[in-house]
C-alpha positions as CSV (number, residue, x, y, z in Angstrom):
1,X,-40.0,54.6,3.3
2,X,-38.8,53.7,0.0
3,X,-36.0,56.3,-1.7
4,X,-38.5,57.1,-4.4
5,X,-40.8,58.8,-1.7
6,X,-38.3,59.7,0.1
7,X,-36.4,62.2,-2.5
8,X,-39.7,64.3,-3.7
9,X,-40.0,65.0,-0.5
10,X,-36.8,66.7,0.1
11,X,-37.0,68.7,-2.7
12,X,-40.9,70.0,-1.7
13,X,-39.3,70.9,1.8
14,X,-35.7,72.6,-0.1
15,X,-38.3,74.9,-1.7
16,X,-40.5,76.0,0.8
17,X,-37.3,76.4,3.0
18,X,-36.3,78.7,0.0
19,X,-39.7,80.3,-0.5
20,X,-39.6,81.3,3.2
21,X,-35.9,82.8,3.3
22,X,-36.8,84.8,0.2
23,X,-39.5,86.0,2.3
24,X,-37.8,87.0,5.3
25,X,-35.4,88.5,3.0
26,X,-38.1,90.9,1.4
27,X,-39.9,91.3,4.7
28,X,-37.4,92.5,7.5
29,X,-39.6,93.5,10.0
30,X,-40.4,90.0,10.3
31,X,-36.7,88.8,10.8
32,X,-36.7,89.2,14.6
33,X,-40.1,87.2,15.1
34,X,-39.6,84.7,12.8
35,X,-35.8,84.1,13.1
36,X,-35.4,81.0,15.0
37,X,-37.9,79.8,12.5
38,X,-36.0,80.2,9.8
39,X,-32.8,79.1,11.1
40,X,-35.0,75.5,12.0
41,X,-36.1,75.4,8.0
42,X,-32.5,76.0,7.4
43,X,-31.1,73.6,9.6
44,X,-33.8,70.8,8.4
45,X,-33.2,71.9,4.7
46,X,-29.0,71.0,5.6
47,X,-30.4,67.9,7.0
48,X,-32.5,66.8,3.9
49,X,-29.8,67.3,1.3
50,X,-27.2,64.7,3.5
51,X,-30.5,62.7,3.9
52,X,-31.1,63.0,-0.1
53,X,-27.2,62.2,-0.6
54,X,-27.4,59.7,1.6
55,X,-30.4,58.4,-0.2
56,X,-28.5,58.4,-3.9
57,X,-25.7,56.6,-2.0
58,X,-27.6,53.8,-1.1
59,X,-29.6,53.7,-4.1
60,X,-25.8,53.0,-5.6
61,X,-25.0,50.4,-3.4
62,X,-28.2,48.8,-4.1
63,X,-27.5,49.1,-7.9
64,X,-23.9,47.3,-7.1
65,X,-25.4,44.6,-5.2
66,X,-28.1,44.5,-8.1
67,X,-25.2,44.2,-10.5
68,X,-23.3,41.4,-8.2
69,X,-26.1,39.3,-7.3
70,X,-26.8,39.4,-11.4
71,X,-23.2,37.9,-11.7
72,X,-23.5,35.6,-8.9
73,X,-27.1,34.4,-10.5
74,X,-25.2,33.5,-13.2
75,X,-22.1,32.2,-11.7
76,X,-24.8,30.0,-10.0
77,X,-26.3,28.6,-12.9
78,X,-22.8,28.4,-14.5
79,X,-22.4,25.4,-11.4
80,X,-25.8,24.1,-11.5
81,X,-25.2,23.3,-15.0
82,X,-21.6,21.8,-13.9
83,X,-23.1,20.2,-11.5
84,X,-25.7,18.8,-13.9
85,X,-23.1,17.0,-16.1
86,X,-21.5,15.7,-13.5
87,X,-24.3,13.9,-12.3
88,X,-25.2,12.5,-15.7
89,X,-21.6,11.8,-16.1
90,X,-22.0,10.1,-12.6
91,X,-25.0,7.9,-13.5
92,X,-22.9,7.0,-16.8
93,X,-20.0,6.1,-14.2
94,X,-22.2,3.9,-12.7
95,X,-23.7,2.3,-15.3
96,X,-20.8,1.5,-16.9
97,X,-19.6,0.0,-13.2
98,X,-22.7,-1.8,-13.0
99,X,-22.4,-3.5,-16.3
100,X,-18.9,-4.2,-15.4
101,X,-20.0,-5.4,-12.6
102,X,-22.0,-7.7,-13.8
103,X,-19.7,-8.9,-16.6
104,X,-17.2,-9.8,-14.0
105,X,-20.2,-11.7,-11.9
106,X,-20.6,-13.7,-15.5
107,X,-16.8,-14.5,-16.2
108,X,-16.0,-15.6,-12.2
109,X,-19.9,-17.7,-12.6
110,X,-18.7,-19.1,-15.5
111,X,-15.2,-19.3,-14.4
112,X,-16.0,-21.6,-11.1
113,X,-18.4,-23.8,-13.6
114,X,-15.6,-24.6,-15.5
115,X,-13.8,-25.2,-12.5
116,X,-16.2,-27.6,-11.4
117,X,-16.7,-29.0,-14.7
118,X,-12.9,-29.3,-14.7
119,X,-12.8,-31.2,-11.2
120,X,-15.6,-33.6,-12.3
121,X,-13.7,-34.5,-15.5
122,X,-10.8,-35.1,-13.5
123,X,-12.5,-36.9,-10.8
124,X,-13.3,-39.3,-13.1
125,X,-10.8,-39.9,-15.4
126,X,-8.7,-40.6,-12.0
127,X,-11.3,-42.8,-10.5
128,X,-11.4,-44.3,-14.2
129,X,-7.7,-45.1,-14.0
130,X,-6.6,-45.2,-10.5
131,X,-10.4,-46.2,-8.5
132,X,-11.2,-44.7,-5.4
133,X,-8.9,-43.0,-3.2
134,X,-7.3,-44.7,-0.6
135,X,-7.1,-42.5,1.7
136,X,-8.6,-38.6,2.3
137,X,-8.0,-35.4,4.8
138,X,-10.2,-32.1,4.4
139,X,-7.7,-29.8,6.4
140,X,-8.3,-26.1,7.3
141,X,-5.7,-25.3,4.8
142,X,-5.4,-28.2,2.2
143,X,-7.5,-31.5,1.0
144,X,-5.5,-34.5,0.3
145,X,-6.7,-37.4,-1.9
146,X,-4.6,-40.5,-2.1
147,X,-4.6,-43.2,-4.6
148,X,-2.9,-46.7,-5.5
149,X,-1.1,-46.5,-8.2
150,X,-1.2,-50.4,-8.5
151,X,-4.6,-50.0,-11.0
152,X,-2.3,-47.7,-13.3
153,X,0.1,-50.9,-13.1
154,X,2.9,-49.5,-11.2
155,X,4.0,-49.3,-7.8
156,X,3.4,-47.1,-6.3
157,X,1.5,-43.9,-5.2
158,X,-0.5,-40.5,-5.9
159,X,-1.4,-37.6,-3.8
160,X,-3.9,-35.1,-5.5
161,X,-3.9,-31.9,-3.3
162,X,-6.1,-29.0,-3.6
163,X,-5.2,-26.0,-1.6
164,X,-6.9,-23.5,0.5
165,X,-4.1,-21.6,1.8
166,X,-0.8,-21.7,-0.5
167,X,1.1,-22.0,2.6
168,X,-0.2,-25.5,3.2
169,X,3.1,-26.5,1.0
170,X,6.3,-26.0,1.9
171,X,10.2,-26.7,1.2
172,X,11.5,-28.7,4.8
173,X,15.4,-28.4,4.7
174,X,17.2,-31.4,7.0
175,X,17.1,-30.0,10.4
176,X,16.2,-26.7,8.7
177,X,20.4,-26.7,7.6
178,X,22.0,-26.0,4.9
179,X,25.1,-28.5,5.2
180,X,23.7,-31.3,7.6
181,X,23.7,-34.8,7.6
182,X,20.1,-35.7,6.4
183,X,17.1,-36.5,7.6
184,X,14.2,-39.1,6.2
185,X,10.7,-37.8,5.0
186,X,9.0,-39.5,8.1
187,X,11.3,-37.5,10.5
188,X,10.8,-34.0,8.3
189,X,6.7,-35.3,8.1
190,X,6.6,-35.6,11.9
191,X,8.6,-32.2,13.1
192,X,6.5,-30.1,11.0
193,X,2.8,-31.9,11.3
194,X,2.6,-33.2,7.8
195,X,-0.1,-34.9,6.3
196,X,1.8,-35.8,3.2
197,X,5.5,-35.4,2.7
198,X,7.4,-36.4,-0.3
199,X,11.4,-36.4,-0.5
200,X,12.8,-33.0,-2.9
201,X,15.9,-31.7,-4.2
202,X,19.4,-33.6,-5.5
203,X,22.2,-33.2,-3.1
204,X,25.5,-34.4,-2.9
205,X,27.8,-34.6,-0.1
206,X,30.6,-32.5,0.7
207,X,34.3,-32.9,2.4
208,X,33.4,-32.7,5.5
209,X,30.6,-35.6,5.2
210,X,27.9,-33.7,5.2
211,X,24.5,-33.3,2.7
212,X,24.5,-30.1,0.7
213,X,21.4,-29.9,-2.1
214,X,22.2,-28.9,-5.6
215,X,21.4,-25.9,-7.8
216,X,18.8,-23.4,-6.2
217,X,17.1,-23.6,-3.4
218,X,14.1,-21.5,-2.0
219,X,12.9,-21.9,1.7
220,X,10.2,-19.0,2.9
221,X,11.6,-16.5,-0.3
222,X,14.8,-16.9,0.7
223,X,17.3,-17.8,-1.5
224,X,19.1,-20.4,0.4
225,X,21.8,-21.4,-2.4
226,X,22.2,-20.7,-6.1
227,X,25.1,-23.5,-6.9
228,X,24.9,-24.8,-10.5
229,X,22.4,-23.9,-12.7
230,X,21.1,-25.1,-16.0
231,X,19.3,-27.5,-14.1
232,X,15.5,-28.0,-13.7
233,X,14.3,-25.8,-10.8
234,X,11.3,-26.7,-9.0
235,X,9.2,-24.4,-7.0
236,X,5.9,-22.9,-5.4
237,X,4.7,-19.3,-5.9
238,X,3.1,-17.0,-3.1
239,X,-0.3,-18.0,-4.7
240,X,0.7,-22.0,-3.8
241,X,1.3,-22.5,-7.9
242,X,4.0,-24.8,-8.8
243,X,6.3,-23.0,-11.1
244,X,10.0,-23.6,-12.4
245,X,12.0,-24.5,-15.5
246,X,15.5,-23.7,-16.0
247,X,16.6,-20.9,-14.0
248,X,20.3,-18.9,-14.6
249,X,19.9,-16.0,-12.5
250,X,17.8,-14.8,-8.7
251,X,16.0,-12.5,-11.0
252,X,14.1,-15.5,-12.6
253,X,13.3,-16.2,-8.9
254,X,12.1,-12.8,-7.3
255,X,10.3,-12.5,-10.6
256,X,8.5,-16.2,-10.4
257,X,7.5,-14.9,-7.0
258,X,9.0,-18.2,-5.7
259,X,8.7,-19.1,-1.9
260,X,9.5,-22.8,-1.5
261,X,11.5,-24.6,-4.4
262,X,14.3,-27.2,-4.9
263,X,16.0,-28.5,-8.1
264,X,16.7,-31.8,-10.1
265,X,16.3,-32.5,-13.6
266,X,14.9,-33.1,-16.2
267,X,11.1,-31.0,-16.8
268,X,9.2,-33.7,-17.8
269,X,6.0,-31.2,-19.4
270,X,5.4,-28.0,-19.8
271,X,1.8,-26.5,-20.8
272,X,0.5,-29.8,-21.2
273,X,3.7,-30.8,-24.0
274,X,6.1,-33.1,-23.3
275,X,10.0,-32.0,-23.0
276,X,12.9,-34.1,-24.4
277,X,14.8,-36.2,-22.1
278,X,18.5,-35.9,-21.9
279,X,20.2,-38.8,-23.6
280,X,21.8,-39.3,-20.1
281,X,17.8,-40.8,-18.6
282,X,16.4,-42.1,-21.6
283,X,14.7,-44.6,-21.5
284,X,15.8,-46.3,-18.4
285,X,13.6,-47.4,-15.3
286,X,14.1,-46.1,-11.7
287,X,12.3,-45.3,-8.9
288,X,10.6,-42.0,-9.7
289,X,9.8,-39.0,-7.3
290,X,7.4,-36.7,-9.4
291,X,5.6,-33.3,-8.8
292,X,3.1,-31.6,-11.5
293,X,-0.4,-29.8,-11.1
294,X,-3.3,-30.6,-12.8
295,X,-5.6,-28.8,-15.4
296,X,-7.5,-27.3,-12.5
297,X,-4.2,-26.0,-10.9
298,X,-4.7,-29.3,-8.6
299,X,-1.0,-30.3,-6.8
300,X,-0.2,-33.6,-7.4
301,X,2.8,-35.7,-5.9
302,X,3.9,-39.1,-7.1
303,X,6.2,-41.4,-6.1
304,X,6.9,-44.6,-7.9
305,X,9.0,-47.9,-6.8
306,X,11.9,-49.5,-8.7
307,X,14.8,-51.6,-8.3
308,X,12.9,-54.8,-6.3
309,X,12.2,-57.5,-9.1
310,X,9.0,-59.5,-9.1
311,X,7.6,-56.3,-7.4
312,X,8.2,-53.3,-9.2
313,X,11.0,-52.3,-11.5
314,X,10.3,-48.7,-12.0
315,X,9.3,-46.4,-14.6
316,X,11.1,-44.5,-17.6
317,X,10.7,-40.7,-18.1
318,X,9.2,-41.6,-21.4
319,X,6.4,-43.4,-19.7
320,X,5.5,-41.1,-16.6
321,X,5.3,-38.6,-19.3
322,X,2.7,-40.3,-21.5
323,X,1.1,-41.4,-17.9
324,X,0.8,-37.8,-16.8
325,X,-0.6,-37.0,-19.7
326,X,-3.3,-39.3,-19.5
327,X,-4.4,-37.8,-16.1
328,X,-4.6,-34.2,-17.4
329,X,-1.5,-32.8,-16.0
330,X,-0.3,-29.8,-17.2
331,X,3.3,-28.9,-16.0
332,X,5.2,-32.0,-14.0
333,X,8.9,-32.4,-13.0
334,X,11.2,-35.1,-11.9
335,X,12.7,-35.0,-8.3
336,X,15.7,-37.1,-6.9
337,X,14.4,-40.4,-7.3
338,X,16.1,-44.1,-6.7
339,X,16.7,-44.4,-3.1
340,X,15.7,-41.7,-1.7
341,X,12.1,-41.9,-3.5
342,X,9.3,-41.4,-0.1
343,X,6.0,-41.4,0.1
344,X,4.7,-40.2,3.8
345,X,1.2,-40.0,4.4
346,X,-0.4,-39.2,7.9
347,X,2.8,-40.5,9.3
348,X,3.1,-43.7,8.0
349,X,5.4,-44.9,5.2
350,X,3.4,-45.8,2.1
351,X,5.9,-46.9,-0.8
352,X,8.7,-49.4,-0.7
353,X,12.2,-47.6,-0.9
354,X,14.7,-49.0,-3.5
355,X,17.3,-49.1,-0.4
356,X,14.7,-51.8,1.9
357,X,14.3,-48.4,4.6
358,X,14.2,-44.8,3.8
359,X,17.2,-42.8,3.4
360,X,18.1,-39.4,4.6
361,X,18.2,-36.6,2.2
362,X,18.8,-32.8,2.4
363,X,15.3,-31.8,1.4
364,X,11.2,-32.4,1.5
365,X,8.2,-31.5,0.4
366,X,5.4,-31.0,3.1
367,X,1.9,-30.7,3.2
368,X,0.5,-29.1,6.2
369,X,-3.5,-29.6,6.6
């Protein structure tokens, strides 16, 4: 039964009870006979009055519920609007992300195509100048191609190294010590299992008869020596890229993320441009050990023999700069040369050191296969 039906019935019963009460007042003689009946009607009236009040209260409650429901509907409508806006925003973000992803893919593909074109050009340049590689190694961590420099007019060897793992290139100290009797490049290569090795930084003999590296030396990210500054630092960073130049503070080494590095002088090329050669080293033909990287990022290791009349007189640093640019080299550094210059590939000494035999040195750059 609804409230609208229940309330009028209560009123009807109330009126009926009132009528009977009045009738009882006017007919006293009926009082005794009908007293129970009148009492029952009075109880019914009281009960119905209570029911009527409850109905009123319920009606008020429903009214409040209705108001709350209306407010809830309004809130839900607002939430629905916000959700629609968020959904639309998400669609726009998704569309933007898709466009960005597409743009990145295009850049990556363009970069791959550019790298491939650069590799092709570089391969053509080296093939035209140096001929076919005399040795190739395709390892898990690095690919190595070795060329004879005889075709270029020099006696020596060059290795082009494409890294797959930045950790494939390391600087190895003589018997892993600072201050040692020295170690040949062949020994360092064998000890580390390297496929390629060349001598690295300069050094001098201490009063105790042991050999010590000059300048700055870094191995596995740790700065082992920081002696004389103002020289050329040659390093390999965490990405396997060649970095360096004049270093005057430890913070510079840290900023370059250097993992391995040694010191000598001078810097030959920077960003594809020749740098000035100090007067002390100008126009002097000597055995040379050089390191650099090509325009595609591949590393190169070079050793040119010298001081051997009738075989090879060596090369000046100015000549080296010109030749490196012809080979599309962007950055290049001069490492320790003279009798230290040594080139070892697959455990074999390929060049002819000017001392007639390998010299013991303090450090070597090695490439792990």
